[in-house]
C-alpha positions as CSV (number, residue, x, y, z in Angstrom):
1,M,0.0,0.0,0.0
2,S,1.4,3.4,-1.0
3,Q,0.8,6.6,0.9
4,H,0.6,10.1,-0.4
5,R,0.1,13.6,1.0
6,S,-3.4,15.0,0.6
7,N,-2.0,17.9,-1.5
8,E,-0.2,15.6,-4.0
9,K,-1.6,14.7,-7.3
10,M,-1.9,11.0,-7.9
11,D,-0.2,10.0,-11.2
12,N,-1.1,6.4,-12.2
13,R,1.3,6.4,-15.2
14,P,4.2,4.0,-15.0
15,N,7.5,5.7,-14.1
16,H,10.0,4.8,-16.8
17,T,12.8,7.0,-15.3
18,Q,15.2,5.9,-12.6
19,R,17.8,8.4,-11.2
20,T,21.1,7.8,-9.4
21,S,23.1,10.9,-8.7
22,R,24.3,12.2,-12.1
23,G,23.1,9.1,-13.9
24,Y,19.5,8.3,-14.9
25,E,17.6,5.7,-16.9
26,I,14.9,6.3,-19.4
27,N,13.1,3.4,-21.0
28,G,16.1,1.1,-20.5
29,Q,18.7,3.5,-21.7
30,W,21.2,5.1,-19.3
31,Y,22.6,8.7,-19.4
32,F,24.6,11.0,-17.2
33,E,24.3,14.8,-16.9
34,L,27.2,17.1,-17.5
35,R,27.8,19.9,-15.1
36,G,27.8,22.6,-17.8
37,G,24.5,21.3,-19.1
38,G,23.7,18.5,-21.5
39,Q,23.9,14.8,-21.2
40,K,26.1,11.9,-22.4
41,G,24.6,8.6,-23.5
42,P,22.7,6.5,-24.2
43,Y,24.3,3.4,-22.6
44,D,22.9,-0.1,-22.6
45,N,23.1,-0.5,-18.9
46,E,24.0,1.3,-15.6
47,L,27.4,-0.3,-15.3
48,A,28.5,1.0,-18.8
49,M,27.2,4.4,-17.9
50,Q,29.0,4.5,-14.6
51,A,32.3,3.3,-16.1
52,D,32.2,6.1,-18.7
53,L,31.2,8.7,-16.1
54,N,34.1,7.6,-13.9
55,E,36.5,7.9,-16.9
56,F,35.0,11.3,-17.7
57,I,35.5,12.6,-14.2
58,H,39.1,11.2,-14.0
59,L,40.0,12.9,-17.3
60,H,38.7,16.2,-16.1
61,E,40.5,15.9,-12.8
62,Q,43.7,15.3,-14.7
63,M,43.0,18.4,-16.9
64,D,42.4,20.5,-13.8
65,Q,45.7,19.4,-12.3
66,Q,47.6,20.5,-15.5
67,N,46.2,24.0,-15.4
């Protein structure tokens, strides 16, 4: 049984979006948000998205250290 606040609208549509920090899933495809705006993806699964996100962050950390 789910509960809701009296002032919340009830939405019976299925939720096809799942969000984890900067990463999110829409209809089975995974993406991550870029800090400056935009997104990167789609990825077939969360693991592939997370691996590319980690590589992206590592690359930018290295670039920041060089400046």
